[in-house]
Chimera marker file (.cmm) of the C-alpha trace (Angstrom):
<marker_set name="trace">
<marker id="1" x="19.823" y="-16.927" z="-22.961" r="1" g="1" b="0" radius="0.5"/>
<marker id="2" x="18.598" y="-20.488" z="-23.463" r="1" g="1" b="0" radius="0.5"/>
<marker id="3" x="20.603" y="-23.179" z="-21.755" r="1" g="1" b="0" radius="0.5"/>
<marker id="4" x="19.759" y="-26.622" z="-20.319" r="1" g="1" b="0" radius="0.5"/>
<marker id="5" x="19.190" y="-26.452" z="-16.575" r="1" g="1" b="0" radius="0.5"/>
<marker id="6" x="22.274" y="-27.373" z="-14.591" r="1" g="1" b="0" radius="0.5"/>
<marker id="7" x="24.785" y="-26.625" z="-17.347" r="1" g="1" b="0" radius="0.5"/>
<marker id="8" x="26.956" y="-23.825" z="-18.677" r="1" g="1" b="0" radius="0.5"/>
<marker id="9" x="26.492" y="-22.801" z="-22.311" r="1" g="1" b="0" radius="0.5"/>
<marker id="10" x="29.038" y="-21.198" z="-24.635" r="1" g="1" b="0" radius="0.5"/>
<marker id="11" x="28.485" y="-19.136" z="-27.795" r="1" g="1" b="0" radius="0.5"/>
<marker id="12" x="30.911" y="-17.949" z="-30.463" r="1" g="1" b="0" radius="0.5"/>
<marker id="13" x="29.451" y="-14.454" z="-30.716" r="1" g="1" b="0" radius="0.5"/>
<marker id="14" x="28.342" y="-11.784" z="-28.271" r="1" g="1" b="0" radius="0.5"/>
<marker id="15" x="24.782" y="-11.717" z="-26.957" r="1" g="1" b="0" radius="0.5"/>
<marker id="16" x="24.413" y="-15.503" z="-26.806" r="1" g="1" b="0" radius="0.5"/>
<marker id="17" x="24.460" y="-16.427" z="-30.480" r="1" g="1" b="0" radius="0.5"/>
<marker id="18" x="26.636" y="-18.464" z="-32.834" r="1" g="1" b="0" radius="0.5"/>
<marker id="19" x="26.470" y="-17.380" z="-36.472" r="1" g="1" b="0" radius="0.5"/>
<marker id="20" x="23.160" y="-15.639" z="-35.770" r="1" g="1" b="0" radius="0.5"/>
<marker id="21" x="21.469" y="-18.526" z="-33.940" r="1" g="1" b="0" radius="0.5"/>
<marker id="22" x="20.843" y="-18.697" z="-30.191" r="1" g="1" b="0" radius="0.5"/>
<marker id="23" x="20.418" y="-22.485" z="-30.419" r="1" g="1" b="0" radius="0.5"/>
<marker id="24" x="23.980" y="-23.122" z="-31.647" r="1" g="1" b="0" radius="0.5"/>
<marker id="25" x="25.606" y="-23.329" z="-28.246" r="1" g="1" b="0" radius="0.5"/>
<marker id="26" x="27.905" y="-25.917" z="-26.710" r="1" g="1" b="0" radius="0.5"/>
<marker id="27" x="27.032" y="-26.817" z="-23.133" r="1" g="1" b="0" radius="0.5"/>
<marker id="28" x="28.760" y="-28.761" z="-20.379" r="1" g="1" b="0" radius="0.5"/>
<marker id="29" x="27.741" y="-30.028" z="-16.947" r="1" g="1" b="0" radius="0.5"/>
<marker id="30" x="31.107" y="-30.416" z="-15.184" r="1" g="1" b="0" radius="0.5"/>
<marker id="31" x="34.038" y="-29.223" z="-17.261" r="1" g="1" b="0" radius="0.5"/>
<marker id="32" x="35.709" y="-29.105" z="-20.662" r="1" g="1" b="0" radius="0.5"/>
<marker id="33" x="39.484" y="-29.273" z="-20.157" r="1" g="1" b="0" radius="0.5"/>
<marker id="34" x="40.366" y="-28.441" z="-23.765" r="1" g="1" b="0" radius="0.5"/>
<marker id="35" x="37.946" y="-26.427" z="-25.902" r="1" g="1" b="0" radius="0.5"/>
<marker id="36" x="39.789" y="-27.449" z="-29.101" r="1" g="1" b="0" radius="0.5"/>
<marker id="37" x="38.198" y="-30.908" z="-28.815" r="1" g="1" b="0" radius="0.5"/>
<marker id="38" x="34.685" y="-29.443" z="-29.281" r="1" g="1" b="0" radius="0.5"/>
<marker id="39" x="32.772" y="-27.536" z="-31.954" r="1" g="1" b="0" radius="0.5"/>
<marker id="40" x="29.547" y="-25.536" z="-31.946" r="1" g="1" b="0" radius="0.5"/>
<marker id="41" x="26.559" y="-27.592" z="-33.196" r="1" g="1" b="0" radius="0.5"/>
<marker id="42" x="26.014" y="-27.533" z="-36.978" r="1" g="1" b="0" radius="0.5"/>
<marker id="43" x="29.402" y="-25.864" z="-37.531" r="1" g="1" b="0" radius="0.5"/>
<marker id="44" x="33.039" y="-26.858" z="-37.921" r="1" g="1" b="0" radius="0.5"/>
<marker id="45" x="34.158" y="-24.019" z="-35.639" r="1" g="1" b="0" radius="0.5"/>
<marker id="46" x="36.226" y="-25.084" z="-32.629" r="1" g="1" b="0" radius="0.5"/>
<marker id="47" x="35.436" y="-23.604" z="-29.228" r="1" g="1" b="0" radius="0.5"/>
<marker id="48" x="39.134" y="-22.857" z="-28.624" r="1" g="1" b="0" radius="0.5"/>
<marker id="49" x="39.798" y="-19.123" z="-28.704" r="1" g="1" b="0" radius="0.5"/>
<marker id="50" x="36.359" y="-18.338" z="-30.156" r="1" g="1" b="0" radius="0.5"/>
<marker id="51" x="33.985" y="-18.075" z="-27.152" r="1" g="1" b="0" radius="0.5"/>
<marker id="52" x="32.493" y="-14.586" z="-26.762" r="1" g="1" b="0" radius="0.5"/>
<marker id="53" x="29.509" y="-15.167" z="-24.454" r="1" g="1" b="0" radius="0.5"/>
<marker id="54" x="28.330" y="-17.696" z="-21.891" r="1" g="1" b="0" radius="0.5"/>
<marker id="55" x="25.491" y="-18.447" z="-19.502" r="1" g="1" b="0" radius="0.5"/>
<marker id="56" x="25.849" y="-20.306" z="-16.207" r="1" g="1" b="0" radius="0.5"/>
<marker id="57" x="22.585" y="-22.138" z="-15.616" r="1" g="1" b="0" radius="0.5"/>
<marker id="58" x="24.229" y="-24.287" z="-12.957" r="1" g="1" b="0" radius="0.5"/>
<marker id="59" x="22.034" y="-24.983" z="-9.968" r="1" g="1" b="0" radius="0.5"/>
<marker id="60" x="24.547" y="-24.520" z="-7.171" r="1" g="1" b="0" radius="0.5"/>
<marker id="61" x="27.961" y="-23.497" z="-8.458" r="1" g="1" b="0" radius="0.5"/>
<marker id="62" x="29.962" y="-20.773" z="-10.086" r="1" g="1" b="0" radius="0.5"/>
<marker id="63" x="31.692" y="-21.653" z="-13.328" r="1" g="1" b="0" radius="0.5"/>
<marker id="64" x="35.241" y="-20.626" z="-14.228" r="1" g="1" b="0" radius="0.5"/>
<marker id="65" x="36.702" y="-19.969" z="-17.670" r="1" g="1" b="0" radius="0.5"/>
<marker id="66" x="40.446" y="-20.132" z="-18.363" r="1" g="1" b="0" radius="0.5"/>
<marker id="67" x="42.663" y="-18.731" z="-21.102" r="1" g="1" b="0" radius="0.5"/>
<marker id="68" x="44.681" y="-21.971" z="-21.097" r="1" g="1" b="0" radius="0.5"/>
<marker id="69" x="43.755" y="-25.626" z="-21.361" r="1" g="1" b="0" radius="0.5"/>
<marker id="70" x="43.332" y="-27.725" z="-18.218" r="1" g="1" b="0" radius="0.5"/>
<marker id="71" x="42.465" y="-24.712" z="-16.004" r="1" g="1" b="0" radius="0.5"/>
<marker id="72" x="45.651" y="-22.752" z="-16.658" r="1" g="1" b="0" radius="0.5"/>
<marker id="73" x="46.193" y="-19.087" z="-17.448" r="1" g="1" b="0" radius="0.5"/>
<marker id="74" x="44.013" y="-16.140" z="-16.513" r="1" g="1" b="0" radius="0.5"/>
<marker id="75" x="40.466" y="-16.866" z="-15.405" r="1" g="1" b="0" radius="0.5"/>
<marker id="76" x="37.019" y="-15.301" z="-15.334" r="1" g="1" b="0" radius="0.5"/>
<marker id="77" x="34.064" y="-16.431" z="-13.237" r="1" g="1" b="0" radius="0.5"/>
<marker id="78" x="30.314" y="-16.512" z="-13.891" r="1" g="1" b="0" radius="0.5"/>
<marker id="79" x="27.998" y="-16.660" z="-10.917" r="1" g="1" b="0" radius="0.5"/>
<marker id="80" x="24.890" y="-18.863" z="-10.801" r="1" g="1" b="0" radius="0.5"/>
<marker id="81" x="22.166" y="-17.807" z="-13.265" r="1" g="1" b="0" radius="0.5"/>
<marker id="82" x="24.356" y="-15.154" z="-14.905" r="1" g="1" b="0" radius="0.5"/>
<marker id="83" x="24.887" y="-14.420" z="-18.598" r="1" g="1" b="0" radius="0.5"/>
<marker id="84" x="28.283" y="-13.011" z="-19.613" r="1" g="1" b="0" radius="0.5"/>
<marker id="85" x="29.579" y="-11.158" z="-22.666" r="1" g="1" b="0" radius="0.5"/>
<marker id="86" x="33.348" y="-11.523" z="-22.399" r="1" g="1" b="0" radius="0.5"/>
<marker id="87" x="35.572" y="-8.497" z="-22.812" r="1" g="1" b="0" radius="0.5"/>
<marker id="88" x="39.339" y="-8.253" z="-22.986" r="1" g="1" b="0" radius="0.5"/>
<marker id="89" x="41.374" y="-10.370" z="-22.232" r="1" g="1" b="0" radius="0.5"/>
<marker id="90" x="38.841" y="-13.242" z="-22.340" r="1" g="1" b="0" radius="0.5"/>
<marker id="91" x="36.840" y="-12.659" z="-25.530" r="1" g="1" b="0" radius="0.5"/>
<marker id="92" x="38.056" y="-15.109" z="-28.197" r="1" g="1" b="0" radius="0.5"/>
<marker id="93" x="40.814" y="-16.232" z="-25.832" r="1" g="1" b="0" radius="0.5"/>
<marker id="94" x="39.302" y="-19.034" z="-23.696" r="1" g="1" b="0" radius="0.5"/>
<marker id="95" x="40.465" y="-22.643" z="-23.802" r="1" g="1" b="0" radius="0.5"/>
<marker id="96" x="38.800" y="-24.449" z="-20.866" r="1" g="1" b="0" radius="0.5"/>
<marker id="97" x="35.849" y="-24.231" z="-18.474" r="1" g="1" b="0" radius="0.5"/>
<marker id="98" x="35.080" y="-25.809" z="-15.094" r="1" g="1" b="0" radius="0.5"/>
<marker id="99" x="32.420" y="-25.752" z="-12.419" r="1" g="1" b="0" radius="0.5"/>
<marker id="100" x="33.844" y="-24.778" z="-9.041" r="1" g="1" b="0" radius="0.5"/>
<marker id="101" x="33.652" y="-28.311" z="-7.596" r="1" g="1" b="0" radius="0.5"/>
<marker id="102" x="35.745" y="-29.597" z="-10.533" r="1" g="1" b="0" radius="0.5"/>
<marker id="103" x="38.640" y="-27.156" z="-10.195" r="1" g="1" b="0" radius="0.5"/>
<marker id="104" x="40.777" y="-29.875" z="-8.626" r="1" g="1" b="0" radius="0.5"/>
<marker id="105" x="40.213" y="-32.016" z="-11.742" r="1" g="1" b="0" radius="0.5"/>
<marker id="106" x="37.933" y="-34.506" z="-9.972" r="1" g="1" b="0" radius="0.5"/>
<marker id="107" x="34.146" y="-34.333" z="-10.212" r="1" g="1" b="0" radius="0.5"/>
<link id1="1" id2="2" r="1" g="1" b="0" radius="0.2"/>
<link id1="2" id2="3" r="1" g="1" b="0" radius="0.2"/>
<link id1="3" id2="4" r="1" g="1" b="0" radius="0.2"/>
<link id1="4" id2="5" r="1" g="1" b="0" radius="0.2"/>
<link id1="5" id2="6" r="1" g="1" b="0" radius="0.2"/>
<link id1="6" id2="7" r="1" g="1" b="0" radius="0.2"/>
<link id1="7" id2="8" r="1" g="1" b="0" radius="0.2"/>
<link id1="8" id2="9" r="1" g="1" b="0" radius="0.2"/>
<link id1="9" id2="10" r="1" g="1" b="0" radius="0.2"/>
<link id1="10" id2="11" r="1" g="1" b="0" radius="0.2"/>
<link id1="11" id2="12" r="1" g="1" b="0" radius="0.2"/>
<link id1="12" id2="13" r="1" g="1" b="0" radius="0.2"/>
<link id1="13" id2="14" r="1" g="1" b="0" radius="0.2"/>
<link id1="14" id2="15" r="1" g="1" b="0" radius="0.2"/>
<link id1="15" id2="16" r="1" g="1" b="0" radius="0.2"/>
<link id1="16" id2="17" r="1" g="1" b="0" radius="0.2"/>
<link id1="17" id2="18" r="1" g="1" b="0" radius="0.2"/>
<link id1="18" id2="19" r="1" g="1" b="0" radius="0.2"/>
<link id1="19" id2="20" r="1" g="1" b="0" radius="0.2"/>
<link id1="20" id2="21" r="1" g="1" b="0" radius="0.2"/>
<link id1="21" id2="22" r="1" g="1" b="0" radius="0.2"/>
<link id1="22" id2="23" r="1" g="1" b="0" radius="0.2"/>
<link id1="23" id2="24" r="1" g="1" b="0" radius="0.2"/>
<link id1="24" id2="25" r="1" g="1" b="0" radius="0.2"/>
<link id1="25" id2="26" r="1" g="1" b="0" radius="0.2"/>
<link id1="26" id2="27" r="1" g="1" b="0" radius="0.2"/>
<link id1="27" id2="28" r="1" g="1" b="0" radius="0.2"/>
<link id1="28" id2="29" r="1" g="1" b="0" radius="0.2"/>
<link id1="29" id2="30" r="1" g="1" b="0" radius="0.2"/>
<link id1="30" id2="31" r="1" g="1" b="0" radius="0.2"/>
<link id1="31" id2="32" r="1" g="1" b="0" radius="0.2"/>
<link id1="32" id2="33" r="1" g="1" b="0" radius="0.2"/>
<link id1="33" id2="34" r="1" g="1" b="0" radius="0.2"/>
<link id1="34" id2="35" r="1" g="1" b="0" radius="0.2"/>
<link id1="35" id2="36" r="1" g="1" b="0" radius="0.2"/>
<link id1="36" id2="37" r="1" g="1" b="0" radius="0.2"/>
<link id1="37" id2="38" r="1" g="1" b="0" radius="0.2"/>
<link id1="38" id2="39" r="1" g="1" b="0" radius="0.2"/>
<link id1="39" id2="40" r="1" g="1" b="0" radius="0.2"/>
<link id1="40" id2="41" r="1" g="1" b="0" radius="0.2"/>
<link id1="41" id2="42" r="1" g="1" b="0" radius="0.2"/>
<link id1="42" id2="43" r="1" g="1" b="0" radius="0.2"/>
<link id1="43" id2="44" r="1" g="1" b="0" radius="0.2"/>
<link id1="44" id2="45" r="1" g="1" b="0" radius="0.2"/>
<link id1="45" id2="46" r="1" g="1" b="0" radius="0.2"/>
<link id1="46" id2="47" r="1" g="1" b="0" radius="0.2"/>
<link id1="47" id2="48" r="1" g="1" b="0" radius="0.2"/>
<link id1="48" id2="49" r="1" g="1" b="0" radius="0.2"/>
<link id1="49" id2="50" r="1" g="1" b="0" radius="0.2"/>
<link id1="50" id2="51" r="1" g="1" b="0" radius="0.2"/>
<link id1="51" id2="52" r="1" g="1" b="0" radius="0.2"/>
<link id1="52" id2="53" r="1" g="1" b="0" radius="0.2"/>
<link id1="53" id2="54" r="1" g="1" b="0" radius="0.2"/>
<link id1="54" id2="55" r="1" g="1" b="0" radius="0.2"/>
<link id1="55" id2="56" r="1" g="1" b="0" radius="0.2"/>
<link id1="56" id2="57" r="1" g="1" b="0" radius="0.2"/>
<link id1="57" id2="58" r="1" g="1" b="0" radius="0.2"/>
<link id1="58" id2="59" r="1" g="1" b="0" radius="0.2"/>
<link id1="59" id2="60" r="1" g="1" b="0" radius="0.2"/>
<link id1="60" id2="61" r="1" g="1" b="0" radius="0.2"/>
<link id1="61" id2="62" r="1" g="1" b="0" radius="0.2"/>
<link id1="62" id2="63" r="1" g="1" b="0" radius="0.2"/>
<link id1="63" id2="64" r="1" g="1" b="0" radius="0.2"/>
<link id1="64" id2="65" r="1" g="1" b="0" radius="0.2"/>
<link id1="65" id2="66" r="1" g="1" b="0" radius="0.2"/>
<link id1="66" id2="67" r="1" g="1" b="0" radius="0.2"/>
<link id1="67" id2="68" r="1" g="1" b="0" radius="0.2"/>
<link id1="68" id2="69" r="1" g="1" b="0" radius="0.2"/>
<link id1="69" id2="70" r="1" g="1" b="0" radius="0.2"/>
<link id1="70" id2="71" r="1" g="1" b="0" radius="0.2"/>
<link id1="71" id2="72" r="1" g="1" b="0" radius="0.2"/>
<link id1="72" id2="73" r="1" g="1" b="0" radius="0.2"/>
<link id1="73" id2="74" r="1" g="1" b="0" radius="0.2"/>
<link id1="74" id2="75" r="1" g="1" b="0" radius="0.2"/>
<link id1="75" id2="76" r="1" g="1" b="0" radius="0.2"/>
<link id1="76" id2="77" r="1" g="1" b="0" radius="0.2"/>
<link id1="77" id2="78" r="1" g="1" b="0" radius="0.2"/>
<link id1="78" id2="79" r="1" g="1" b="0" radius="0.2"/>
<link id1="79" id2="80" r="1" g="1" b="0" radius="0.2"/>
<link id1="80" id2="81" r="1" g="1" b="0" radius="0.2"/>
<link id1="81" id2="82" r="1" g="1" b="0" radius="0.2"/>
<link id1="82" id2="83" r="1" g="1" b="0" radius="0.2"/>
<link id1="83" id2="84" r="1" g="1" b="0" radius="0.2"/>
<link id1="84" id2="85" r="1" g="1" b="0" radius="0.2"/>
<link id1="85" id2="86" r="1" g="1" b="0" radius="0.2"/>
<link id1="86" id2="87" r="1" g="1" b="0" radius="0.2"/>
<link id1="87" id2="88" r="1" g="1" b="0" radius="0.2"/>
<link id1="88" id2="89" r="1" g="1" b="0" radius="0.2"/>
<link id1="89" id2="90" r="1" g="1" b="0" radius="0.2"/>
<link id1="90" id2="91" r="1" g="1" b="0" radius="0.2"/>
<link id1="91" id2="92" r="1" g="1" b="0" radius="0.2"/>
<link id1="92" id2="93" r="1" g="1" b="0" radius="0.2"/>
<link id1="93" id2="94" r="1" g="1" b="0" radius="0.2"/>
<link id1="94" id2="95" r="1" g="1" b="0" radius="0.2"/>
<link id1="95" id2="96" r="1" g="1" b="0" radius="0.2"/>
<link id1="96" id2="97" r="1" g="1" b="0" radius="0.2"/>
<link id1="97" id2="98" r="1" g="1" b="0" radius="0.2"/>
<link id1="98" id2="99" r="1" g="1" b="0" radius="0.2"/>
<link id1="99" id2="100" r="1" g="1" b="0" radius="0.2"/>
<link id1="100" id2="101" r="1" g="1" b="0" radius="0.2"/>
<link id1="101" id2="102" r="1" g="1" b="0" radius="0.2"/>
<link id1="102" id2="103" r="1" g="1" b="0" radius="0.2"/>
<link id1="103" id2="104" r="1" g="1" b="0" radius="0.2"/>
<link id1="104" id2="105" r="1" g="1" b="0" radius="0.2"/>
<link id1="105" id2="106" r="1" g="1" b="0" radius="0.2"/>
<link id1="106" id2="107" r="1" g="1" b="0" radius="0.2"/>
</marker_set>
């Protein structure tokens, strides 16, 4: 998976693609508290409840994904330098993402 160093990248589809393109990812460096405020590049598709795969290219931290906005609901974790294809109950059901140091809402 391609992803800027130090960030986490999100894709709409499995295997690190969005509508057939690996380059259509949304990345973040600290957190996104509400995925509905963001779209995938060159699309009108919201991140909310559409993320199917992710890659944590963070240098030092795990990243957490939540089924609710503002780090609420069930969560999944991606370790450093790990690519994830989400299964149930996370696939198409995520609404926020945070690096570990930002879990308290302050980065």
